[in-house]
C-alpha positions in Angstrom: 45.5 14.0 12.9 45.8 11.0 10.6 49.0 8.9 10.8 50.0 6.5 8.0 52.9 4.1 8.1 54.5 2.2 5.2 57.0 -0.5 6.0 56.6 -2.5 2.8 60.2 -1.8 1.9 61.4 -3.9 4.7 59.2 -6.9 4.0 60.5 -9.9 2.0 58.6 -12.6 0.2 60.1 -15.9 1.3 57.9 -18.3 -0.7 55.2 -20.8 0.3 52.8 -17.8 0.7 54.8 -16.3 3.6 56.4 -12.9 4.2 59.3 -12.0 6.5 60.5 -8.9 8.4 63.4 -8.3 10.8 62.9 -5.8 13.6 65.7 -4.4 15.9 64.2 -4.3 19.4 65.3 -2.1 22.3 65.3 -3.4 25.9 65.7 -7.1 25.3 68.0 -8.3 28.2 67.1 -11.8 29.3 65.3 -15.0 28.5 62.1 -13.6 30.1 62.1 -10.8 27.6 62.5 -13.3 24.8 59.6 -15.4 26.0 57.3 -12.4 26.5 57.9 -11.1 23.0 57.6 -14.4 21.3 54.3 -15.2 23.1 52.9 -11.8 22.5 53.7 -11.8 18.7 52.7 -15.4 18.2 49.2 -14.6 19.5 48.5 -12.4 16.5 46.4 -14.4 14.0 48.2 -15.6 10.8 51.7 -15.2 12.4 53.6 -18.4 11.7 57.0 -17.5 13.3 58.1 -15.1 16.0 61.7 -15.8 17.1 63.9 -13.5 19.2 67.7 -13.5 18.9 69.0 -12.3 22.3 72.6 -11.8 21.2 71.6 -9.6 18.2 68.6 -8.1 20.0 66.4 -8.7 16.9 63.1 -10.5 16.3 62.4 -12.4 13.1 58.7 -12.6 12.0 56.9 -14.6 9.4 53.2 -14.4 8.5 50.8 -15.4 5.7 51.2 -13.2 2.7 48.9 -10.2 2.5 47.2 -11.0 5.9 48.9 -8.4 8.1 50.4 -4.9 8.0 53.9 -5.1 9.5 53.2 -1.9 11.5 50.9 -4.1 13.6 54.0 -5.9 15.0 55.6 -2.6 16.0 52.4 -1.6 17.7 52.2 -4.9 19.5 55.8 -4.7 20.7 55.0 -1.1 22.0 52.1 -2.6 24.0 54.5 -5.1 25.5 56.9 -2.3 26.4 59.5 -2.6 23.7 60.5 0.0 21.1 61.1 -1.7 17.7 62.6 -0.6 14.4 62.5 -2.3 10.9 65.9 -3.8 10.2 67.1 -4.8 6.7 69.7 -7.5 6.9 72.7 -6.6 4.7 74.1 -9.0 2.2 77.4 -8.9 4.0 75.9 -9.9 7.3 74.0 -12.8 5.7 77.3 -14.1 4.2 79.0 -13.7 7.6 76.3 -15.8 9.3 76.6 -18.5 6.6 80.4 -18.6 7.0 80.0 -19.0 10.8 77.6 -21.9 10.4 79.9 -23.5 7.8 82.9 -23.3 10.2 80.8 -24.9 12.9 79.9 -27.8 10.7 83.5 -28.2 9.7 84.5 -28.3 13.3 81.9 -30.8 14.2 83.0 -33.2 11.4 86.7 -32.8 12.3 86.1 -33.4 16.0 84.0 -36.4 15.4 86.5 -37.9 13.0 89.4 -37.2 15.4 87.8 -39.0 18.3 87.2 -42.1 16.1 90.6 -42.1 14.4 92.3 -41.8 17.8 90.4 -44.8 19.1 91.7 -46.8 16.1 95.3 -45.4 16.4 95.8 -46.4 20.1 95.7 -50.2 19.3 98.1 -49.7 16.4 100.6 -47.8 18.5 100.5 -50.5 21.2 100.5 -53.3 18.7 103.6 -52.1 16.8 105.7 -52.8 19.9 103.9 -56.1 20.8 102.4 -58.8 18.7 99.8 -57.2 16.5 99.4 -59.1 13.2 100.0 -57.2 10.0 96.5 -57.9 8.8 95.0 -56.4 12.0 97.2 -53.3 11.6 96.1 -52.9 8.0 92.5 -53.2 9.0 92.9 -50.4 11.5 94.7 -48.2 9.0 92.0 -48.7 6.4 89.3 -47.9 8.9 91.2 -44.7 9.8 91.5 -43.8 6.2 87.8 -44.4 5.7 87.0 -41.9 8.4 89.8 -39.4 8.0 89.8 -38.9 4.2 86.2 -37.7 3.7 86.3 -35.8 7.0 89.5 -33.9 6.0 88.0 -33.2 2.6 85.0 -31.5 4.2 86.5 -30.0 7.3 89.7 -28.8 5.6 87.8 -26.6 3.1 88.4 -23.3 5.0 92.1 -23.9 4.8 92.2 -25.4 1.3 90.2 -22.6 -0.2 92.3 -19.9 1.5 95.5 -21.6 0.4 94.1 -21.9 -3.2 93.2 -18.2 -3.3 96.6 -17.2 -1.9 98.4 -19.3 -4.5 96.2 -18.1 -7.3 97.3 -14.5 -6.5 100.9 -15.7 -6.2 101.1 -15.1 -2.5 101.6 -17.3 0.6 99.7 -17.3 3.9 99.6 -19.6 6.9 97.0 -21.8 5.3 99.4 -22.9 2.5 101.9 -24.9 4.6 98.9 -26.2 6.7 97.1 -27.5 3.6 100.3 -29.0 2.0 101.2 -30.7 5.3 97.7 -32.2 5.7 97.4 -33.3 2.1 100.8 -34.9 2.0 100.3 -36.6 5.4 97.0 -38.0 4.2 98.4 -39.0 0.8 101.5 -40.6 2.2 99.4 -42.4 4.9 97.2 -43.8 2.1 100.3 -45.0 0.2 101.8 -46.5 3.3 98.6 -48.3 4.1 98.3 -49.7 0.6 101.9 -51.0 0.9 101.2 -52.6 4.3 103.6 -50.3 6.1 103.7 -50.0 9.9 103.0 -46.3 10.2 100.2 -44.0 8.9 99.4 -40.5 9.9 95.7 -40.0 9.6 95.4 -39.1 13.2 97.9 -36.3 13.1 96.3 -34.8 10.0 92.7 -34.8 11.3 93.7 -33.6 14.8 95.6 -30.7 13.3 92.5 -29.6 11.4 90.4 -29.9 14.6 92.6 -27.6 16.7 92.9 -25.0 13.9 89.1 -24.9 13.3 88.4 -24.3 17.0 90.5 -21.1 16.8 89.0 -19.9 13.5 85.4 -20.4 14.7 86.0 -18.5 17.9 87.5 -15.6 16.0 84.7 -15.6 13.5 82.0 -15.6 16.2 83.7 -12.6 18.0 83.6 -10.5 14.8 80.0 -11.5 14.0 78.8 -10.4 17.5 80.5 -7.1 17.1 78.9 -6.4 13.7 75.5 -7.5 15.0 75.4 -5.0 17.9 76.8 -2.2 15.7 74.2 -3.1 13.1 71.4 -2.1 15.4 72.8 1.4 15.4 72.2 1.5 11.7 68.6 0.4 12.2 68.2 3.1 14.8 69.4 6.0 12.6 67.8 4.7 9.4 64.4 4.9 11.0 61.1 6.7 10.3 59.9 10.1 11.5 56.5 11.7 11.9 56.4 14.5 9.3 53.9 17.3 9.0 52.4 17.0 5.4 49.8 19.7 6.1 48.7 22.1 8.8 47.2 19.3 10.9 48.0 16.1 9.0 51.0 14.0 9.8 52.5 10.9 8.2 55.2 8.4 9.3 57.8 8.4 6.5 61.3 7.0 6.1 64.1 9.5 7.1 65.3 9.4 3.5 62.1 11.2 2.5 62.7 14.1 4.9 64.5 17.3 3.8 66.0 20.3 5.7 63.2 22.7 6.4 60.6 20.1 7.0 58.8 20.0 10.4 58.5 16.8 12.3 56.6 15.8 15.5 58.5 14.2 18.4 56.3 12.6 21.0 57.2 11.4 24.5 59.2 8.2 24.5 60.3 8.6 20.9 63.9 8.9 19.6 64.6 11.8 17.3 65.5 10.7 13.8 66.8 14.0 12.6 69.0 16.9 13.6 67.0 20.1 14.1 65.8 23.0 16.2 62.7 23.0 18.5 60.1 25.5 17.2 57.2 24.6 19.6 56.7 22.7 22.8 58.6 22.1 26.0 60.2 18.8 27.2 63.3 17.1 28.6 65.5 15.1 26.3 68.0 12.4 27.0 71.1 12.9 24.8 73.2 10.3 26.5 73.6 8.4 23.2 75.3 11.4 21.7 77.0 13.3 24.6 77.5 10.5 27.1 75.9 12.7 29.9 73.0 11.1 31.8 71.4 14.3 33.1 68.4 15.2 31.0 68.5 18.5 29.1 65.6 21.0 28.9 64.2 21.5 25.4 62.2 24.5 24.4 61.9 26.8 21.4 65.3 27.4 19.9 67.0 24.3 21.5 69.1 22.1 19.1 68.3 18.4 19.2 70.2 15.6 17.4 69.3 12.2 15.9 69.4 9.5 18.6 68.1 11.8 21.4 65.2 10.4 23.5 62.2 12.7 24.2 61.2 12.2 27.9 58.0 14.1 28.7 56.5 16.7 26.4 55.6 16.9 22.7 58.0 18.9 20.4 57.8 20.2 16.9 61.2 20.3 15.3 62.3 22.1 12.2 64.8 19.8 10.4 68.3 21.0 9.8 69.8 17.6 8.7 68.4 14.2 8.1 69.5 10.7 7.0 73.3 10.6 6.3 73.9 14.2 7.3 73.0 13.9 11.0 75.5 13.9 13.8 74.6 10.2 14.5 75.6 9.4 10.9 78.8 11.4 11.3 79.7 9.4 14.4 79.1 6.2 12.4 81.4 7.4 9.6 84.1 8.3 12.1 83.7 4.8 13.6 84.0 3.2 10.2 87.1 5.2 9.3 88.7 4.4 12.7 88.0 0.7 12.3 89.6 0.7 8.9 92.7 2.3 10.2 92.9 -0.3 12.9 92.8 -3.1 10.4 96.3 -2.2 9.2 97.7 -4.0 12.3 99.2 -7.3 11.3 99.7 -10.0 13.9 103.2 -11.1 14.7 102.6 -14.7 13.8 101.2 -13.7 10.4 104.2 -11.6 9.6 106.5 -14.5 10.6 104.5 -16.9 8.3 105.2 -14.8 5.3 108.9 -15.9 5.4 108.3 -19.1 7.2 106.0 -20.8 4.6 108.3 -20.4 1.5 111.3 -21.5 3.5 109.6 -24.6 4.7 108.4 -25.5 1.2 111.9 -25.0 -0.3 113.5 -27.0 2.5 111.2 -30.0 2.0 111.6 -29.9 -1.8 115.4 -29.6 -1.6 115.4 -32.5 0.9 113.6 -34.8 -1.5 115.9 -33.8 -4.4 119.0 -34.0 -2.3 118.2 -37.6 -1.2 117.4 -38.6 -4.8 120.7 -37.2 -6.0 122.7 -39.2 -3.3 121.0 -42.4 -4.5 117.9 -42.8 -2.3 114.7 -44.2 -3.8 111.9 -41.8 -4.6 109.8 -43.5 -1.9 112.4 -42.9 0.9 113.1 -39.3 -0.4 109.4 -38.4 -0.3 109.0 -40.0 3.2 111.9 -37.8 4.4 110.3 -34.7 2.7 107.0 -35.4 4.3 108.8 -35.7 7.7 110.4 -32.3 7.1 107.0 -30.8 6.3 105.3 -32.3 9.3 108.0 -31.5 11.8 108.1 -27.9 10.6 104.3 -27.6 10.4 103.5 -24.2 11.9 101.5 -25.6 14.8 103.8 -24.3 17.5 104.1 -21.0 15.6 100.3 -20.8 15.2 99.8 -21.7 18.9 102.5 -19.3 20.2 100.1 -16.3 20.5 96.6 -17.8 20.7 97.4 -20.1 23.7 98.8 -17.2 25.7 95.8 -15.1 24.7 93.4 -17.9 25.9 95.1 -18.3 29.3 95.5 -14.6 29.9 92.0 -13.8 28.8 90.7 -16.4 31.3 92.7 -14.9 34.1 91.5 -11.4 33.1 87.9 -12.6 33.1 88.2 -13.8 36.7 89.5 -10.3 37.5 86.5 -8.6 35.8 87.9 -7.9 32.3 86.3 -9.3 29.1 88.2 -9.3 25.8 86.3 -8.1 22.8 89.2 -8.3 20.3 91.5 -11.2 19.6 94.7 -9.1 19.5 93.8 -6.7 22.3 96.3 -8.2 24.8 99.3 -7.4 22.5 98.2 -3.8 22.1 97.4 -3.2 25.8 100.9 -4.3 26.7 102.3 -1.4 24.7 100.2 1.4 26.3 102.1 4.4 27.6 99.2 6.9 27.7 95.6 6.6 28.8 92.8 9.0 27.9 89.7 8.8 30.2 86.2 10.0 29.5 84.8 11.3 32.8 81.1 10.6 32.9 80.4 6.9 33.5 84.1 6.0 33.3 86.0 7.8 36.0 82.7 8.4 37.7 79.9 5.9 38.3 77.1 6.0 35.7 74.3 6.7 38.3 73.9 10.0 40.1 74.3 10.1 43.9 72.9 12.5 46.6 76.0 13.6 48.4 74.3 15.6 51.2 71.8 13.1 52.3 73.2 13.0 55.9 72.4 16.7 56.3 68.7 16.3 55.5 66.2 15.1 58.2 65.3 11.4 57.7 61.6 12.1 57.5 62.2 14.7 54.8 64.5 12.4 52.8 61.9 9.6 53.0 59.0 11.9 51.8 61.1 13.3 49.0 62.1 9.8 47.9 58.4 8.7 47.8 57.6 11.7 45.7 60.6 11.1 43.4 59.2 7.7 42.5 56.6 9.4 40.4 59.2 11.1 38.2 61.3 9.7 35.3 64.1 12.2 35.8 67.5 10.7 36.7 68.0 13.3 39.5 64.7 12.2 41.0 65.8 8.6 40.6 68.9 9.4 42.6 66.8 10.9 45.4 64.5 7.8 45.5 67.5 5.4 45.5 69.2 7.3 48.3 66.0 7.3 50.4 65.4 3.6 49.6 61.8 4.6 48.7 59.5 1.8 47.7 56.0 3.2 47.7 55.1 6.2 45.6 52.7 8.9 46.9 49.2 8.4 45.5 47.9 11.3 43.4 51.4 12.7 42.6 51.5 14.7 39.4 54.6 15.4 37.2 54.8 18.7 35.4 57.1 18.3 32.4 60.3 20.2 32.7 59.4 21.4 36.3 59.1 18.6 38.8 56.5 16.5 40.7 54.0 17.5 43.3 51.5 15.9 45.6 49.4 16.7 48.7 50.5 14.9 51.9 48.6 15.5 55.2 46.9 18.6 53.8 50.3 20.2 52.9 51.7 20.4 49.3 55.0 18.7 48.7 57.1 19.6 45.6 60.3 18.1 44.2 62.1 19.6 41.2 63.5 22.8 39.8 64.4 25.6 42.3 61.7 27.9 40.7 59.1 25.2 40.9 59.8 24.9 44.7 60.4 28.6 45.3 63.9 27.8 46.5 66.1 29.9 44.1 68.0 31.7 46.8 68.9 28.6 48.7 70.0 26.8 45.6 72.1 29.8 44.5 74.0 29.8 47.8 74.5 26.0 47.5 75.8 26.4 43.9 78.3 29.0 45.1 79.7 26.6 47.7 79.7 23.6 45.4 79.8 24.7 41.7 80.4 21.1 40.4 77.2 19.7 41.7 73.6 19.6 40.3 70.7 20.5 42.6 67.1 19.5 43.1 64.8 21.4 45.5 62.2 20.0 47.8 59.4 22.0 49.5 56.9 20.7 52.1 54.5 23.3 53.2 56.8 26.3 53.9 59.9 24.2 54.6 62.5 24.1 51.8 65.5 21.8 51.4 68.1 21.2 48.7 69.6 17.9 47.5 73.1 18.1 46.1 73.5 15.5 43.3 76.6 14.5 41.4 78.3 11.5 39.8 80.7 10.1 42.4 84.1 8.9 41.3 84.6 5.2 41.1 85.6 3.9 44.6 89.2 3.1 43.7 89.8 5.8 41.2 92.5 7.5 43.3 94.4 4.3 43.9 94.2 3.2 40.3 95.4 6.5 38.8 98.3 6.5 41.3 99.1 2.9 40.3 99.1 3.8 36.6 101.5 6.7 37.2 103.8 4.3 39.0 103.8 2.2 35.8 105.0 5.3 33.9 101.7 5.8 32.1 100.6 9.3 31.4 97.0 10.2 32.0 94.5 12.8 30.7 90.7 13.4 30.5 88.7 14.3 27.4 85.1 15.0 28.3 82.0 16.4 26.7 80.9 17.6 30.1 81.1 21.2 31.4 84.3 22.6 33.0 83.3 22.5 36.7 82.8 18.7 37.2 85.8 17.8 34.9 88.1 20.2 36.8 87.0 18.7 40.1 87.6 15.1 39.0 91.0 16.0 37.5 92.1 17.8 40.6 90.9 14.9 42.9 92.8 12.3 40.9 95.9 14.4 40.2 95.5 14.4 36.4 97.0 17.5 35.0 95.9 17.3 31.4 92.2 17.7 30.7 89.8 19.2 28.2 86.1 19.9 28.3 83.2 20.2 25.8 85.0 18.0 23.2 83.2 16.5 20.3 83.9 13.0 18.8 86.0 14.6 16.1 88.0 16.5 18.7 88.7 13.2 20.6 89.9 11.5 17.4 92.1 14.5 16.5 93.7 14.4 20.0 94.3 10.7 19.7 95.9 11.1 16.2 98.1 13.9 17.6 99.4 11.7 20.4 99.9 8.7 18.0 102.0 10.9 15.7 104.1 11.9 18.7 104.8 8.2 19.3 102.4 7.4 22.1 100.5 4.1 22.3 97.1 5.4 23.5 94.4 3.6 25.4 91.0 5.2 25.3 88.6 4.4 28.2 85.1 5.6 27.6 81.4 4.6 27.7 79.2 6.8 25.6 78.1 6.5 22.0 80.1 9.7 21.3 83.2 7.7 22.5 82.8 4.9 20.0 84.8 6.6 17.2 87.7 7.5 19.5 87.6 4.0 21.1 88.1 2.6 17.6 90.8 5.1 16.7 93.0 4.5 19.7 95.8 1.9 19.8 93.6 0.0 22.2 90.3 0.8 24.0 88.3 -0.2 27.1 84.7 0.4 28.3 82.7 -0.4 31.4 79.9 -2.9 31.2 77.4 0.0 31.7 78.5 1.5 28.4 76.3 2.0 25.4 76.0 -1.1 23.3 78.0 0.4 20.4 80.8 1.4 22.8 80.9 -2.1 24.1 81.0 -3.5 20.6 83.8 -1.1 19.6 86.0 -1.4 22.7 88.7 -4.0 22.7 88.1 -4.8 26.4 85.0 -4.4 28.7 85.3 -4.4 32.5 82.7 -5.4 35.1 81.6 -3.8 38.3 82.2 -0.4 39.9 85.9 -0.5 40.6 88.4 0.9 38.1 91.0 -1.7 39.0 90.4 -3.8 35.8 92.3 -1.1 33.9 95.5 -2.0 35.8 94.6 -5.7 35.7 94.5 -5.5 31.9 97.8 -3.8 31.6 99.6 -6.1 34.1 98.3 -9.3 32.5 98.9 -8.0 29.0 102.5 -7.1 29.7 103.1 -10.6 31.2 101.3 -12.2 28.3 103.3 -10.3 25.6 106.5 -11.5 27.3 105.2 -15.1 27.1 104.2 -14.7 23.5 107.7 -13.6 22.6 109.1 -16.6 24.5 106.7 -18.9 22.7 107.7 -17.5 19.3 111.4 -18.1 20.2 110.6 -21.6 21.4 108.9 -22.3 18.1 111.9 -20.9 16.1 114.5 -22.8 18.2 112.5 -26.0 17.8 112.7 -25.7 14.1 116.4 -24.8 14.1 117.0 -28.0 16.0 114.4 -30.3 14.4 114.8 -29.4 10.7 118.4 -30.6 10.4 117.5 -33.9 12.1 114.5 -34.4 9.8 116.6 -33.6 6.7 119.2 -36.2 7.8 116.6 -38.9 7.3 116.7 -40.4 10.7 113.1 -39.1 11.6 110.0 -40.9 10.3 106.8 -39.1 9.8 105.5 -40.6 13.0 108.4 -39.3 15.0 108.0 -36.0 13.2 104.4 -35.8 14.2 105.4 -36.6 17.8 108.0 -33.9 17.7 105.6 -31.4 16.3 103.1 -32.3 19.0 105.8 -32.0 21.6 106.7 -28.5 20.5 103.0 -27.6 20.7 102.7 -29.0 24.2 105.8 -27.1 25.3 104.4 -23.8 24.0 101.1 -24.5 25.7 102.8 -25.3 29.1 104.7 -22.0 28.9 101.4 -20.2 28.1 99.9 -21.4 31.4 102.3 -19.0 33.2 100.0 -16.2 32.0 97.5 -17.0 34.7 99.5 -15.0 37.3 101.4 -11.8 37.3 104.2 -10.7 39.6 103.0 -9.4 42.8 99.8 -11.5 42.8 96.8 -9.3 43.5 98.7 -6.3 44.9 96.9 -4.0 42.5 93.6 -4.5 44.4 
């Protein structure tokens, strides 16, 4: 059969006689993978660039125009052991990357200027109370101006542009008072320097920009990483498929060119690009991306398969029922997009406060200037007082009230095994009063476990483990792991969908399905005694044994669910698994509400039902099918073993096997929210006390800057209390 592939749509001409393509690559996990791929691709003649981005799991390639077919790169990556897909960089992503680089440049300029201006300011501060000559002070002020003015003009662009856009639409955001305060401080400093005054405020203005840029860049980077990982899902579903174009001829075509009724070929190791029904062939398929279940499903004529499923062993012919944007994988993506849009309606507490805060500050400063002019003060003194009002009320403390607590709390949570994936996750976790758990990989460990290994003779377990090393089935992997097998049996043969066999000492050994090992009766009896388990049979000569395999509950699941109930949090399980294992897990953990065989849409519907009833729902899940419900929930959490999209969607990710990080997140979040509210009140009380003093005219801009810094320091010191929760580590 002849196979043709055309990836010209994904190739870009970049000038200078070069062409470019981006590939999304599966299985890139470390620097070793990066080096292996880059060396392997760079060895191809006429390739001028092969660069791997570990964070985005993509490879960028450039080569001499017309010299190579891009399909050669995919073949080379396959030889290296990596599955690759053409990826078309979206315009929005390109703009996001450029914005991130721009923020980093602004931060670098502001930080460099701050260090230099502060070095010039220290002699001025000490000289003002000693014997510094006016000429020396002026020199230091002009040097500060020479550094601060161009630096602020460049580094302040993110705030100045945002403020301009807000004002142009007749609205006000947090960037408006920041921009006005910075510009007035710089302008007044320039005037004061020209008039040989003692005080200038270049240091306060440029330092303010530096701290604000740090927070903005970190927030931008977090969003960009989330989009990058989710973008690989789009590359996966918008792939190609091998379509029959004749009785024996096949062609590799874009999924968009496939219609319902077409027949496609799915070979071992390939992911299915369409939804359809098997019409010929037998195999095992991994549908964990879709269902979250790690056990492979048998596929034969009449079996339904979905886009994103991985073919394990045999070759299948599939009649297409849905392709492109009509597949289940695309539906999951749409549900995810809708849920993310719903989440975006949340407005942070500090932003809501700034809507009233900014116009009040502006009006107060303006009225201060006019008031002093009316009572006979000069315009110079009135403006200096107005600038002092603007500086002393600059929303630094308000802007730091929440981020500082988030930073301290997130650091403490990281030490306890919880990683934040969303900037405002802490605020939402604190409100949780109901948690929905997925079962597989969440309440249970992701890997299967042999639970009756102690009942099997050691020699038999060891032999079965060696035989299991020759199989790719997850149940066989569990047997090999339990037996601690290291050396496979030479000559072992795997029969797709049945098991693996070999000859040892003149006797045949078999591991696999009960019928393959002629152990149907024994397995039937074991299933009657333990209906929640899965079973694999082993035959050696005439001896027959059965291994009982299941996903064990996380080691502290009982303790943690009990602790959550003590915190008055309701629990339930929503799982795509069958009834037996879910019922067993719910009974073992004392969870009364549970549902089985639920779809992604069912999970979202249940979450919406609970939200309409007033619950603040946390979703804890790990599969691709959980991604939409993770996004739809009030807040969400995934284990580190979760699918990449689930990790990208979840607000928090936890490490290790214990489930304790769920309680850690809630305890730290509740403490953090309490401190956030305290910080907001401190910021408000500071302004209530400081504004009248500034209006009275007894505060210079320098004192105002010091007071502003003092309020920020007070807020930051209070935020340090988020490092510990009451009771210490009693949750462990």
